[in-house]
Every structure is written in C-alpha cells, then in structure tokens.
C-alpha positions in Angstrom: -16.9 7.7 14.1 -18.2 4.3 15.0 -21.2 2.6 13.4 -23.1 0.2 15.7 -25.9 -1.9 14.4 -28.4 -3.7 16.5 -30.0 -6.8 15.0 -33.0 -8.3 16.8 -34.0 -11.9 16.2 -37.1 -13.4 17.8 -37.4 -17.2 17.5 -38.2 -20.4 19.4 -35.3 -22.7 20.0 -35.1 -26.3 21.0 -37.9 -28.7 22.0 -40.5 -27.0 24.1 -43.6 -28.2 25.8 -47.1 -27.0 24.9 -47.1 -24.5 27.8 -44.0 -22.7 26.5 -45.2 -22.4 22.9 -46.1 -18.7 23.2 -42.8 -17.7 24.8 -40.5 -15.7 22.6 -36.7 -15.6 23.0 -35.1 -12.3 22.0 -31.5 -12.1 20.9 -29.5 -9.0 20.3 -26.3 -9.0 18.2 -24.1 -5.9 18.3 -21.8 -5.4 15.4 -19.1 -2.7 15.8 -17.3 -1.5 12.7 -14.5 1.0 12.5 -12.2 2.2 15.2 -9.5 -0.5 14.9 -6.7 -0.9 12.3 -5.7 1.7 9.8 -2.3 2.2 11.3 -0.4 0.1 8.8 -0.1 2.8 6.2 1.3 5.3 8.7 3.8 2.7 10.0 4.9 2.0 6.5 5.6 5.7 5.7 7.5 6.1 9.0 9.7 3.1 8.3 10.3 4.2 4.7 11.5 7.6 6.0 13.8 6.0 8.6 15.3 3.7 5.9 15.9 6.6 3.5 17.6 8.7 6.3 19.9 5.7 7.3 20.9 5.2 3.7 21.6 8.9 3.2 23.8 8.8 6.3 25.7 5.7 5.2 26.3 7.0 1.6 26.8 10.7 2.4 30.4 10.8 1.2 29.5 9.2 -2.2 26.6 11.5 -2.6 28.8 14.6 -2.0 27.3 16.1 1.1 28.4 15.9 4.7 32.1 15.8 3.9 34.6 16.9 6.5 35.9 19.9 4.6 35.1 21.6 1.4 37.9 23.6 -0.4 37.3 26.0 -3.2 40.4 27.5 -4.9 40.1 30.6 -7.0 43.2 31.7 -9.0 44.5 35.2 -8.5 45.2 35.7 -12.2 43.8 34.4 -15.4 46.1 34.5 -18.4 44.5 35.1 -21.7 46.5 35.1 -25.0 45.0 37.1 -27.8 46.7 36.9 -31.2 
C-alpha cells in the first residue's frame, strides 16, 4: 500500500511588474512513501541459513552425522556372575 501526498503551494516568485501582480504560480509536490526497501531482513535470514548449512556440511563428521558407515555391535551372550 502506497501513501501519496499532494502538497499545493501558491506563491509569487521573483521580481514581477505591476501587471503580473495578481498572477498566481501553483506548485505541486508529490511525496511517495513505502514500496521500496524492506528486503534487507529477508536477505539477512537467507544468508544466515546458507552459512549454517555450509558449516554443518563442513563439520558433519565432528558432529556425528553424515558418516560413511554406522556399525552397531550387539553381543550374543551376556555373562552375569551371581555369588
């Protein structure tokens, strides 16, 4: 949503002769707000996610996931001595 404001200014400018004294000069200033910018926060979040994913990829072995092979050994027998 854009907000546009029209500001009117009526004034006489410069040196004028007597015949031009009653002429009015109308100026219109258009001020537009909104519409631009605001993408910096989104860009920062996207870059942060990319950096985190790259760091996870680089340190995946130290963090314990993404290893080549995971081996789990379960013994067939458990010996328990009860006296």
